[in-house]
C-alpha positions in Angstrom: 0.0 0.0 0.0 1.4 3.3 -1.0 1.6 6.2 1.5 -1.0 8.1 -0.5 -3.5 5.2 -0.3 -2.7 4.8 3.4 -3.3 8.4 4.2 -6.7 8.6 2.5 -7.9 5.3 3.9 -6.7 6.3 7.4 -8.6 9.6 7.0 -11.7 7.7 6.1 -11.3 5.3 9.0 -10.7 8.2 11.4 -13.9 9.9 10.2 -15.8 6.7 10.6 -14.5 6.1 14.1 -15.4 9.7 15.1 -18.9 9.1 13.8 -19.3 5.8 15.6 -17.7 6.6 18.9 -18.0 10.4 19.4 -21.8 10.9 19.1 -22.5 13.8 21.4 -23.4 16.7 19.1 -25.0 16.7 15.7 -22.5 19.1 14.5 -19.6 16.8 15.3 -21.4 14.0 13.4 -21.8 16.2 10.4 -18.1 17.2 10.5 -17.1 13.5 10.6 -19.4 12.8 7.6 -17.8 15.7 5.7 -14.3 14.4 6.5 -15.3 11.0 5.2 -16.8 12.5 2.0 -13.7 14.7 1.5 -11.3 11.7 1.8 -13.5 9.7 -0.7 -13.5 12.6 -3.1 -9.8 13.0 -3.1 -9.2 9.3 -3.4 -11.6 9.0 -6.3 -10.1 12.0 -8.0 -6.6 10.5 -7.6 -7.9 7.2 -8.9 -9.3 8.8 -12.1 -6.0 10.7 -12.6 -4.1 7.4 -12.2 -6.0 5.6 -14.9 -6.1 8.7 -17.1 -9.5 7.8 -18.4 -12.1 10.4 -19.4 -15.0 8.1 -18.7 -14.3 8.2 -14.9 -13.7 11.9 -14.8 -17.3 12.8 -13.9 -17.4 10.5 -10.8 -15.6 12.9 -8.5 -17.8 15.8 -9.4 -20.9 13.7 -8.9 -19.6 12.7 -5.5 -18.9 16.3 -4.7 -22.4 17.3 -5.7 -23.9 14.7 -3.5 -21.6 15.8 -0.7 -22.8 19.4 -1.0 -26.5 18.2 -0.9 -25.7 16.1 2.2 -24.1 19.0 3.9 -27.0 21.4 3.2 -29.5 18.8 4.4 -27.5 18.2 7.5 -27.2 21.9 8.3 -30.9 22.3 7.8 -31.6 19.5 10.2 -29.1 21.0 12.7 -30.9 24.4 12.6 -34.4 22.7 12.9 -33.4 20.6 15.9 -31.7 23.5 17.5 -34.8 25.6 17.2 -37.2 22.9 18.4 -35.2 21.2 21.1 -32.9 24.1 22.1 -29.7 22.0 21.6 -27.9 19.9 19.1 -27.1 17.0 21.5 -27.9 13.7 20.0 -28.9 12.2 23.3 -31.9 14.6 23.5 -33.3 13.5 20.2 -35.7 10.6 20.6 -37.9 9.4 17.8 -40.5 8.1 20.2 -41.3 11.6 21.4 -41.9 13.1 18.0 
C-alpha cells in the first residue's frame, strides 16, 4: 500500500471512528461525515488521474455534488433541531417523542 492510499484510507477510518464513537453533538457527526466524503472525493479524484480515463472523470464531481447536498440537508436538520429542542445534542433526540 502506497503512502497516499494509506493516508486517505486512514482519514476515512478516522472519520468513521469519530462518527461511531463520538456521538455527542449533531455538528460533530456532520463534520465527521464531511471528512469522510472529502477523503472519498480526493481518493476518487486521484484514482481517475491514475487511470487517465475520461470516462471516470465525472465520478468525483458527482460525489462532490452529493456531498454538498448532504451538507446542506445536515445543516438544515441542525438548525431545525436547535430551534425545536434548544440544543444539538444527539442524546436529547428521541424518535418516540416526536
